[in-house]
C-alpha positions as CSV (number, residue, x, y, z in Angstrom):
1,X,46.5,101.6,123.7
2,X,47.5,105.1,123.5
3,X,51.2,106.3,122.5
4,X,52.3,109.5,123.9
5,X,54.8,110.1,121.1
6,X,54.3,113.0,118.8
7,X,56.2,114.0,115.6
8,X,59.3,116.1,116.7
9,X,59.9,114.1,119.8
10,X,63.2,112.8,120.4
11,X,63.7,109.0,121.1
12,X,66.2,106.1,121.4
13,X,65.7,102.5,120.6
14,X,65.7,100.4,123.8
15,X,67.9,97.6,122.1
16,X,69.6,99.5,119.5
17,X,71.8,101.9,121.2
18,X,74.3,102.4,118.4
19,X,71.6,103.8,116.3
20,X,71.7,107.2,118.5
21,X,69.1,109.7,119.0
22,X,66.2,109.6,116.9
23,X,63.6,112.1,116.0
24,X,60.0,111.1,115.4
25,X,58.8,112.0,111.9
26,X,55.2,110.5,112.1
27,X,52.7,108.6,114.2
28,X,50.2,106.6,112.3
29,X,48.4,104.3,114.9
30,X,51.0,101.9,116.3
31,X,53.4,102.7,113.3
32,X,56.1,105.5,114.4
33,X,58.5,106.7,111.9
34,X,61.7,107.7,113.5
35,X,64.8,109.0,111.7
36,X,68.0,107.9,113.7
37,X,71.1,109.7,113.6
38,X,73.4,106.7,113.1
39,X,70.8,104.4,111.3
40,X,68.6,106.4,109.1
41,X,64.8,106.0,108.9
42,X,63.0,103.3,110.6
43,X,59.5,102.3,110.9
44,X,58.7,101.2,114.5
45,X,55.7,99.0,115.5
46,X,54.9,100.4,119.0
47,X,53.1,97.4,119.9
48,X,56.4,95.7,120.0
49,X,59.1,98.2,120.5
50,X,58.6,100.7,123.4
51,X,60.7,103.5,122.4
52,X,62.7,105.8,125.2
53,X,61.6,109.3,124.9
54,X,64.5,111.7,125.6
55,X,64.1,115.0,127.3
56,X,64.7,117.8,124.6
57,X,67.3,119.4,127.2
58,X,69.4,116.0,126.8
59,X,69.5,116.6,123.2
60,X,71.8,119.5,123.7
61,X,74.1,117.5,125.7
62,X,74.9,115.1,122.5
63,X,78.2,115.4,120.8
């Protein structure tokens, strides 16, 4: 399976909305390292968690 997420992309965790907006730091196969604004750095297994990509324009609306 190919994941369409690259370093620098903005994402949200589908079940952890309180983590806030995250920015992808690295992608290594199915392992995605994301730095979330309210939860810090997390290693996400893309085979288990389907991160929701956020349009860059939406990131400007964050307060």
